[in-house]
Every structure is written in C-alpha cells, then in structure tokens.
DSSP file (Angstrom, degrees, kcal/mol; ACC not computed):
  #  RESIDUE AA STRUCTURE BP1 BP2  ACC     N-H-->O    O-->H-N    N-H-->O    O-->H-N    TCO  KAPPA ALPHA  PHI   PSI    X-CA   Y-CA   Z-CA
    1    1 A M              0   0    0      0, 0.0     2,-0.3     0, 0.0     0, 0.0   0.000 360.0 360.0 360.0 123.3   41.3   14.4  125.0
    2    2 A S        -     0   0    0      2,-0.0     2,-0.5     0, 0.0     0, 0.0  -0.743 360.0-146.3 -99.3 147.1   39.4   14.3  121.8
    3    3 A V        -     0   0    0     -2,-0.3     2,-0.4     2,-0.0     0, 0.0  -0.947  10.1-141.4-113.6 123.2   36.7   11.9  121.1
    4    4 A D        -     0   0    0     -2,-0.5     2,-0.4     2,-0.0    -2,-0.0  -0.691  17.0-151.6 -82.8 133.5   36.2   10.7  117.5
    5    5 A R        -     0   0    0     -2,-0.4     2,-0.5     2,-0.0    -2,-0.0  -0.862   3.9-156.5-107.1 140.3   32.5   10.3  116.6
    6    6 A V        -     0   0    0     -2,-0.4     2,-0.6     2,-0.0    -2,-0.0  -0.965  11.7-140.5-116.2 127.5   31.4    7.8  114.0
    7    7 A E        -     0   0    0     -2,-0.5    -2,-0.0     0, 0.0     0, 0.0  -0.773  21.1-176.4 -89.1 123.4   28.1    8.4  112.3
    8    8 A I        -     0   0    0     -2,-0.6     5,-0.1     3,-0.0    -2,-0.0  -0.983  28.6-117.5-120.5 126.5   26.1    5.2  111.7
    9    9 A P    >>  -     0   0    0      0, 0.0     4,-1.6     0, 0.0     3,-0.6  -0.309  20.2-124.2 -62.1 145.7   22.9    5.3  109.8
   10   10 A T  H 3> S+     0   0    0      1,-0.2     4,-2.3     2,-0.2     5,-0.2   0.845 110.4  59.6 -58.9 -36.0   19.8    4.3  111.9
   11   11 A I  H 3> S+     0   0    0      1,-0.2     4,-1.9     2,-0.2    -1,-0.2   0.880 103.2  52.0 -62.9 -37.1   18.9    1.6  109.3
   12   12 A A  H <> S+     0   0    0     -3,-0.6     4,-2.3     2,-0.2    -1,-0.2   0.915 109.2  49.3 -66.3 -42.0   22.3   -0.1  109.9
   13   13 A L  H  X S+     0   0    0     -4,-1.6     4,-2.6     1,-0.2    -2,-0.2   0.907 110.4  50.1 -63.0 -41.4   21.8   -0.2  113.6
   14   14 A S  H  X S+     0   0    0     -4,-2.3     4,-2.2     1,-0.2    -1,-0.2   0.870 110.0  51.0 -66.9 -34.2   18.3   -1.7  113.2
   15   15 A Q  H  X S+     0   0    0     -4,-1.9     4,-2.4     2,-0.2    -2,-0.2   0.903 110.4  49.1 -67.4 -40.1   19.7   -4.3  110.9
   16   16 A V  H  X S+     0   0    0     -4,-2.3     4,-2.6     2,-0.2    -2,-0.2   0.933 112.3  47.8 -63.3 -45.3   22.4   -5.2  113.4
   17   17 A I  H  X S+     0   0    0     -4,-2.6     4,-2.4     1,-0.2    -2,-0.2   0.899 111.4  51.2 -62.1 -40.8   19.8   -5.5  116.2
   18   18 A E  H  X S+     0   0    0     -4,-2.2     4,-2.4     2,-0.2    -1,-0.2   0.919 111.3  47.0 -63.4 -44.2   17.6   -7.6  114.0
   19   19 A R  H  X S+     0   0    0     -4,-2.4     4,-2.5     2,-0.2    -2,-0.2   0.902 112.3  49.7 -65.7 -41.1   20.5  -10.0  113.2
   20   20 A L  H  X S+     0   0    0     -4,-2.6     4,-2.5     2,-0.2    -1,-0.2   0.903 111.0  50.0 -63.7 -39.9   21.5  -10.3  116.8
   21   21 A T  H  X S+     0   0    0     -4,-2.4     4,-2.1     2,-0.2    -2,-0.2   0.922 110.9  49.1 -64.0 -43.7   17.9  -11.0  117.8
   22   22 A D  H  X S+     0   0    0     -4,-2.4     4,-2.0     1,-0.2    -2,-0.2   0.913 112.1  48.8 -60.9 -42.3   17.7  -13.7  115.1
   23   23 A R  H  X S+     0   0    0     -4,-2.5     4,-2.4     1,-0.2    -2,-0.2   0.892 108.8  52.9 -65.8 -39.5   20.9  -15.2  116.3
   24   24 A R  H  X S+     0   0    0     -4,-2.5     4,-2.6     1,-0.2    -1,-0.2   0.900 108.4  50.8 -61.3 -41.1   19.8  -15.1  119.9
   25   25 A I  H  X S+     0   0    0     -4,-2.1     4,-2.2     2,-0.2    -1,-0.2   0.909 109.9  49.7 -64.3 -42.0   16.6  -17.0  118.9
   26   26 A V  H  X S+     0   0    0     -4,-2.0     4,-2.2     2,-0.2    -2,-0.2   0.921 112.4  47.5 -62.6 -43.7   18.6  -19.7  117.1
   27   27 A V  H  X S+     0   0    0     -4,-2.4     4,-2.5     1,-0.2    -2,-0.2   0.913 111.0  50.9 -65.0 -42.5   20.9  -20.1  120.2
   28   28 A E  H  X S+     0   0    0     -4,-2.6     4,-2.3     1,-0.2    -1,-0.2   0.887 110.0  50.1 -63.5 -38.2   18.0  -20.3  122.5
   29   29 A K  H  X S+     0   0    0     -4,-2.2     4,-1.1     2,-0.2    -1,-0.2   0.913 111.3  48.9 -64.7 -41.9   16.3  -23.0  120.3
   30   30 A A  H  < S+     0   0    0     -4,-2.2     4,-0.4     1,-0.2     3,-0.4   0.908 113.3  46.7 -64.2 -41.4   19.5  -25.0  120.3
   31   31 A V  H >< S+     0   0    0     -4,-2.5     3,-1.4     1,-0.2     4,-0.4   0.868 105.8  59.7 -68.1 -36.2   19.9  -24.8  124.0
   32   32 A S  H >< S+     0   0    0     -4,-2.3     3,-0.8     1,-0.3    -1,-0.2   0.780  96.0  61.8 -66.6 -24.8   16.3  -25.7  124.6
   33   33 A T  T 3< S+     0   0    0     -4,-1.1    -1,-0.3    -3,-0.4    -2,-0.2   0.735 100.6  55.7 -70.2 -19.7   16.9  -29.0  122.8
   34   34 A L  T <  S-     0   0    0     -3,-1.4     2,-0.3    -4,-0.4    -1,-0.2   0.551 127.3 -78.7 -87.3  -8.2   19.4  -29.9  125.5
   35   35 A G  S <  S+     0   0    0     -3,-0.8    -1,-0.2    -4,-0.4     2,-0.2  -0.993  93.9   9.8 146.2-151.5   16.9  -29.4  128.3
   36   36 A E  S    S-     0   0    0     -2,-0.3    -3,-0.1     1,-0.1    -2,-0.0  -0.442  78.2-120.4 -65.3 127.9   15.4  -26.4  130.1
   37   37 A A        -     0   0    0     -2,-0.2    -1,-0.1    -5,-0.1    -5,-0.1  -0.546  24.7-128.8 -74.3 125.7   16.4  -23.2  128.3
   38   38 A P        -     0   0    0      0, 0.0    -1,-0.1     0, 0.0    -7,-0.1  -0.316  13.3-124.5 -69.5 158.8   18.4  -20.8  130.4
   39   39 A Q  S    S-     0   0    0      1,-0.1     2,-0.3     2,-0.0    -2,-0.1   0.667  79.9  -7.7 -81.0 -16.8   17.2  -17.2  130.6
   40   40 A G  S  > S-     0   0    0      1,-0.1     4,-1.5   -12,-0.0     3,-0.3  -0.970  78.6 -82.5-165.7 178.8   20.5  -15.7  129.5
   41   41 A L  H  > S+     0   0    0     -2,-0.3     4,-2.3     1,-0.2     5,-0.2   0.848 120.4  59.8 -63.5 -35.6   24.1  -16.1  128.7
   42   42 A R  H  > S+     0   0    0      1,-0.2     4,-2.1     2,-0.2    -1,-0.2   0.889 103.5  52.2 -60.7 -38.6   25.1  -15.9  132.3
   43   43 A D  H  > S+     0   0    0     -3,-0.3     4,-2.3     2,-0.2    -1,-0.2   0.887 106.6  53.2 -64.2 -38.6   23.0  -19.0  133.0
   44   44 A V  H  X S+     0   0    0     -4,-1.5     4,-2.3     1,-0.2    -2,-0.2   0.935 109.8  47.7 -62.2 -45.6   24.7  -20.8  130.1
   45   45 A F  H  X S+     0   0    0     -4,-2.3     4,-2.6     1,-0.2    -1,-0.2   0.861 109.1  54.0 -65.4 -34.3   28.1  -20.1  131.7
   46   46 A E  H  X S+     0   0    0     -4,-2.1     4,-2.4     2,-0.2    -1,-0.2   0.907 108.6  49.4 -64.1 -40.4   26.8  -21.2  135.1
   47   47 A L  H  X S+     0   0    0     -4,-2.3     4,-2.4     2,-0.2    -2,-0.2   0.905 110.7  50.4 -63.7 -40.5   25.8  -24.5  133.5
   48   48 A C  H  X S+     0   0    0     -4,-2.3     4,-2.7     2,-0.2    -2,-0.2   0.916 110.7  48.7 -63.3 -42.9   29.2  -24.8  131.9
   49   49 A R  H  X S+     0   0    0     -4,-2.6     4,-2.5     2,-0.2    -2,-0.2   0.893 110.3  52.0 -64.4 -38.5   30.9  -24.1  135.3
   50   50 A G  H  X S+     0   0    0     -4,-2.4     4,-2.5     2,-0.2    -2,-0.2   0.912 110.9  47.3 -62.9 -42.2   28.7  -26.7  136.9
   51   51 A F  H  X S+     0   0    0     -4,-2.4     4,-3.0     2,-0.2     5,-0.2   0.928 111.7  50.7 -63.7 -44.6   29.6  -29.3  134.3
   52   52 A E  H  X S+     0   0    0     -4,-2.7     4,-2.6     1,-0.2    -2,-0.2   0.906 111.7  47.7 -60.3 -42.0   33.3  -28.4  134.7
   53   53 A K  H  X S+     0   0    0     -4,-2.5     4,-2.2     2,-0.2    -1,-0.2   0.925 113.5  47.1 -65.8 -44.7   33.1  -28.8  138.5
   54   54 A A  H  X S+     0   0    0     -4,-2.5     4,-2.1     2,-0.2    -2,-0.2   0.910 113.7  48.7 -63.5 -41.7   31.2  -32.2  138.2
   55   55 A F  H  X S+     0   0    0     -4,-3.0     4,-2.6     1,-0.2    -2,-0.2   0.924 111.3  48.5 -64.4 -44.5   33.7  -33.4  135.6
   56   56 A S  H  X S+     0   0    0     -4,-2.6     4,-2.6     1,-0.2     5,-0.3   0.859 109.6  53.6 -66.8 -32.9   36.7  -32.4  137.7
   57   57 A N  H  X>S+     0   0    0     -4,-2.2     4,-3.0     2,-0.2     5,-0.6   0.918 110.4  47.2 -63.7 -42.2   35.2  -34.1  140.8
   58   58 A I  H  X5S+     0   0    0     -4,-2.1     4,-1.1     1,-0.2    -2,-0.2   0.935 116.4  43.8 -63.4 -45.1   34.8  -37.3  138.8
   59   59 A V  H  <5S+     0   0    0     -4,-2.6    10,-0.2     1,-0.2    -2,-0.2   0.859 126.2  30.6 -69.7 -35.3   38.3  -37.1  137.5
   60   60 A N  H  <5S+     0   0    0     -4,-2.6    -2,-0.2    -5,-0.2    -3,-0.2   0.784 131.6  22.6 -96.4 -28.9   39.9  -36.2  140.8
   61   61 A E  H  <5S+     0   0    0     -4,-3.0    -3,-0.2    -5,-0.3    -2,-0.1   0.493  91.6 100.4-123.7  -4.3   37.7  -37.8  143.5
   62   62 A S  S ><<S-     0   0    0     -4,-1.1     3,-1.2    -5,-0.6     4,-0.4  -0.229  82.7-103.3 -82.5 174.8   35.8  -40.7  142.2
   63   63 A A  T 3  S+     0   0    0      1,-0.3     3,-0.3     2,-0.1     4,-0.2   0.769 122.8  47.4 -67.2 -25.3   36.6  -44.4  142.5
   64   64 A V  T 3> S+     0   0    0     -6,-0.2     4,-2.4     1,-0.2    -1,-0.3   0.361  81.2 102.1 -97.2   5.7   37.9  -44.5  138.9
   65   65 A A  H <> S+     0   0    0     -3,-1.2     4,-2.6     1,-0.2     5,-0.2   0.903  81.7  49.1 -57.7 -43.9   40.1  -41.3  139.2
   66   66 A N  H  > S+     0   0    0     -4,-0.4     4,-2.4    -3,-0.3    -1,-0.2   0.878 110.6  50.5 -65.6 -36.2   43.3  -43.3  139.6
   67   67 A R  H  > S+     0   0    0     -4,-0.2     4,-2.1     2,-0.2    -1,-0.2   0.888 110.9  49.2 -67.9 -38.0   42.5  -45.4  136.6
   68   68 A I  H  X S+     0   0    0     -4,-2.4     4,-1.3     2,-0.2     5,-0.2   0.944 113.3  46.3 -64.0 -47.9   41.8  -42.3  134.5
   69   69 A K  H  X>S+     0   0    0     -4,-2.6     4,-3.4     1,-0.2     5,-0.5   0.896 112.3  51.0 -62.5 -40.0   45.0  -40.7  135.6
   70   70 A E  H  X5S+     0   0    0     -4,-2.4     4,-1.2     1,-0.2    -1,-0.2   0.890 105.9  55.7 -64.5 -38.7   46.9  -43.9  134.9
   71   71 A A  H  <5S+     0   0    0     -4,-2.1     7,-2.7     6,-0.2    -1,-0.2   0.812 122.4  26.3 -64.3 -29.4   45.4  -44.2  131.4
   72   72 A F  H  <5S+     0   0    0     -4,-1.3     7,-1.9    -3,-0.3    -2,-0.2   0.826 131.9  27.4-101.8 -37.6   46.7  -40.7  130.5
   73   73 A F  H  <5S+     0   0    0     -4,-3.4    -3,-0.2    -5,-0.2    -2,-0.1   0.582  93.8  91.8-110.8 -11.3   49.8  -39.9  132.6
   74   74 A S  S ><<S-     0   0    0     -4,-1.2     6,-1.6    -5,-0.5     3,-0.7  -0.265  84.6-107.0 -83.4 172.2   51.5  -43.2  133.6
   75   75 A D  T 3  S+     0   0    0      1,-0.2    -1,-0.1     4,-0.2     8,-0.1   0.778 123.8  48.1 -66.6 -26.1   54.3  -45.0  131.8
   76   76 A R  T 3  S+     0   0    0      4,-0.1    -1,-0.2    -6,-0.1    -5,-0.1   0.560 109.7  66.3 -88.5  -9.0   51.8  -47.6  130.7
   77   77 A G  S <> S-     0   0    0     -3,-0.7     4,-2.4    -7,-0.2    -5,-0.3   0.026 111.0 -62.4 -96.2-156.9   49.2  -45.0  129.5
   78   78 A L  H  > S+     0   0    0     -7,-2.7     4,-2.5     1,-0.2     5,-0.2   0.901 129.6  52.3 -59.3 -46.5   49.1  -42.3  126.8
   79   79 A A  H  > S+     0   0    0     -7,-1.9     4,-2.1     1,-0.2    -1,-0.2   0.917 112.3  45.7 -60.5 -44.0   52.1  -40.3  128.1
   80   80 A G  H  > S+     0   0    0     -6,-1.6     4,-1.5     2,-0.2    -1,-0.2   0.901 112.3  50.5 -66.3 -40.9   54.3  -43.4  128.2
   81   81 A N  H  X S+     0   0    0     -4,-2.4     4,-0.5     1,-0.2    -2,-0.2   0.889 110.1  50.1 -65.3 -38.1   53.2  -44.6  124.8
   82   82 A V  H >< S+     0   0    0     -4,-2.5     3,-1.0     1,-0.2    -1,-0.2   0.907 109.0  52.3 -65.4 -40.7   53.9  -41.2  123.2
   83   83 A Q  H 3< S+     0   0    0     -4,-2.1    -1,-0.2     1,-0.2    -2,-0.2   0.817 107.1  53.5 -64.5 -29.4   57.4  -41.1  124.8
   84   84 A R  H 3< S+     0   0    0     -4,-1.5    -1,-0.2    -5,-0.1    -2,-0.2   0.553  81.5 112.2 -83.8  -7.3   58.1  -44.5  123.3
   85   85 A L  S << S-     0   0    0     -3,-1.0     2,-2.1    -4,-0.5     3,-0.3  -0.425  78.2-120.0 -65.8 140.9   57.2  -43.5  119.8
   86   86 A P     >  +     0   0    0      0, 0.0     4,-2.7     0, 0.0     5,-0.2  -0.358  54.8 150.6 -82.8  62.7   60.3  -43.4  117.5
   87   87 A F  H  >  +     0   0    0     -2,-2.1     4,-2.8     1,-0.2     5,-0.1   0.880  69.4  56.6 -61.6 -38.4   60.1  -39.7  116.6
   88   88 A D  H  4 S+     0   0    0     -3,-0.3    -1,-0.2     1,-0.2    -3,-0.0   0.900 112.9  41.1 -60.3 -40.1   63.9  -39.4  116.2
   89   89 A K  H >4 S+     0   0    0     -3,-0.2     3,-1.0     2,-0.2     6,-0.2   0.914 116.2  48.7 -73.6 -43.3   63.8  -42.2  113.6
   90   90 A L  H 3< S+     0   0    0     -4,-2.7    -2,-0.2     1,-0.2    -1,-0.2   0.867 118.4  39.0 -65.5 -36.5   60.6  -41.0  111.9
   91   91 A F  T 3< S+     0   0    0     -4,-2.8    -1,-0.2    -5,-0.2    -2,-0.2   0.104  84.5 127.3-105.8  22.1   61.8  -37.4  111.6
   92   92 A S  S <> S-     0   0    0     -3,-1.0     4,-2.5     1,-0.1     5,-0.2  -0.390  73.9-109.9 -70.7 159.0   65.4  -38.0  110.8
   93   93 A I  H  > S+     0   0    0      1,-0.2     4,-2.5     2,-0.2     5,-0.2   0.903 118.2  49.8 -58.3 -43.6   66.7  -36.2  107.7
   94   94 A D  H  > S+     0   0    0      1,-0.2     4,-2.1     2,-0.2    -1,-0.2   0.906 111.4  48.3 -64.1 -41.8   67.0  -39.5  105.7
   95   95 A S  H  > S+     0   0    0     -6,-0.2     4,-2.2     2,-0.2    -2,-0.2   0.910 112.5  48.0 -65.6 -42.3   63.5  -40.6  106.6
   96   96 A V  H  X S+     0   0    0     -4,-2.5     4,-2.4     1,-0.2    -2,-0.2   0.903 111.2  51.1 -65.8 -40.8   62.0  -37.2  105.6
   97   97 A K  H  X S+     0   0    0     -4,-2.5     4,-2.6    -5,-0.2    -1,-0.2   0.906 109.5  51.0 -61.6 -40.9   63.9  -37.2  102.3
   98   98 A K  H  X S+     0   0    0     -4,-2.1     4,-2.2     2,-0.2    -2,-0.2   0.924 111.3  46.7 -62.9 -45.3   62.6  -40.7  101.6
   99   99 A V  H  X S+     0   0    0     -4,-2.2     4,-2.3     1,-0.2    -1,-0.2   0.901 112.4  51.1 -63.6 -40.8   59.0  -39.7  102.2
  100  100 A Q  H  X S+     0   0    0     -4,-2.4     4,-2.6     2,-0.2    -2,-0.2   0.914 109.4  49.7 -63.7 -43.0   59.4  -36.6  100.1
  101  101 A Q  H  X S+     0   0    0     -4,-2.6     4,-2.3     1,-0.2    -1,-0.2   0.894 111.0  50.0 -63.2 -40.0   60.8  -38.6   97.2
  102  102 A Q  H  X S+     0   0    0     -4,-2.2     4,-2.0     2,-0.2    -1,-0.2   0.913 111.3  49.0 -63.9 -41.6   57.9  -41.0   97.4
  103  103 A A  H  X S+     0   0    0     -4,-2.3     4,-2.3     1,-0.2    -2,-0.2   0.914 110.9  49.6 -64.9 -42.7   55.5  -38.2   97.4
  104  104 A L  H  X S+     0   0    0     -4,-2.6     4,-2.3     1,-0.2    -1,-0.2   0.897 110.2  50.2 -64.4 -39.5   57.1  -36.5   94.4
  105  105 A S  H  X S+     0   0    0     -4,-2.3     4,-2.0     1,-0.2    -1,-0.2   0.873 110.4  50.9 -67.2 -34.5   57.1  -39.8   92.5
  106  106 A N  H  X S+     0   0    0     -4,-2.0     4,-2.3     2,-0.2    -2,-0.2   0.900 109.5  50.0 -66.8 -39.7   53.4  -40.2   93.3
  107  107 A V  H  X S+     0   0    0     -4,-2.3     4,-2.7     2,-0.2    -2,-0.2   0.919 110.3  50.1 -64.9 -42.7   52.7  -36.7   92.1
  108  108 A Q  H  X S+     0   0    0     -4,-2.3     4,-2.2     1,-0.2    -1,-0.2   0.899 110.3  50.7 -61.7 -40.2   54.5  -37.3   88.8
  109  109 A H  H  X S+     0   0    0     -4,-2.0     4,-2.0     2,-0.2    -1,-0.2   0.913 111.5  47.3 -63.5 -42.9   52.6  -40.5   88.3
  110  110 A V  H  X S+     0   0    0     -4,-2.3     4,-1.9     1,-0.2    -2,-0.2   0.902 110.8  52.1 -65.1 -40.7   49.3  -38.7   88.9
  111  111 A M  H  X S+     0   0    0     -4,-2.7     4,-1.2     1,-0.2    -2,-0.2   0.896 109.6  49.5 -64.0 -39.3   50.3  -35.9   86.5
  112  112 A C  H  X S+     0   0    0     -4,-2.2     4,-0.8     1,-0.2    -1,-0.2   0.891 110.9  49.8 -65.8 -38.9   51.2  -38.5   83.8
  113  113 A C  H  < S+     0   0    0     -4,-2.0     3,-0.3     1,-0.2    -1,-0.2   0.826 108.3  53.7 -69.0 -31.0   47.8  -40.2   84.2
  114  114 A C  H  < S+     0   0    0     -4,-1.9    -1,-0.2     1,-0.2    -2,-0.2   0.785 102.3  57.8 -75.1 -26.7   46.0  -36.9   84.0
  115  115 A R  H  <        0   0    0     -4,-1.2    -1,-0.2     1,-0.2    -2,-0.2   0.753 360.0 360.0 -76.8 -24.0   47.6  -35.9   80.7
  116  116 A T     <        0   0    0     -4,-0.8    -1,-0.2    -3,-0.3    -2,-0.2   0.479 360.0 360.0 -86.1 360.0   46.4  -39.0   78.8
C-alpha cells in the first residue's frame, strides 16, 4: 500500500489555523449572546440534544400534545387541508398551458415597454 504525500507550505497551515481560530472566536461570541458560552462543540451538541428532548416531550406528553397533533395531522388540520387542495385541477395540462400563455404575454408586454 503506497501513501501519497502532499507537501503544504508552513505558511499555508498557519493561515488555515489562524482562520479557524478567528471563526471559533466568532462562533463563541454568537453563542455567548444566547447565554452561558459552552466550552466546546460537544457542549453545543449537548444543548441541542437537550432542546430536542424538551421539545419532543412538549409535543408528545404535554397537555396540548393532542391539539398540536390535531393541528398538523388530522383531517381538520394541515394534512387534511393539503389533501383537499385541488392539485389535479391546478396542475392539469390546460391550466398549466393557460398560466404559461399569460406569463408569455406579460413578458412580451414588458419587452415592448422596455424598448420605448
């Protein structure tokens, strides 16, 4: 097994390290505005997991969980309203042709106005 070696100038490595350090400082400042700044990336992910767990507890186990689920998944909620949308009518060949013809006539009108 052969290993290909890539020569990278020392100046390039120091520039990369400098940019990464600058970026880390910017991220830490942004995080510190949200509260206590975590010590590392692992801490940030732990906070994200904690938020996800708290959010899923609210959605699944709270007193309003059924109302949330109903708003999104029931026939009276978002899922039902999306199913009742007339997609077949809106995306029929005739409807699409009509919209395309209107768009083309608008473009021609704009082109005529631009020439004068």
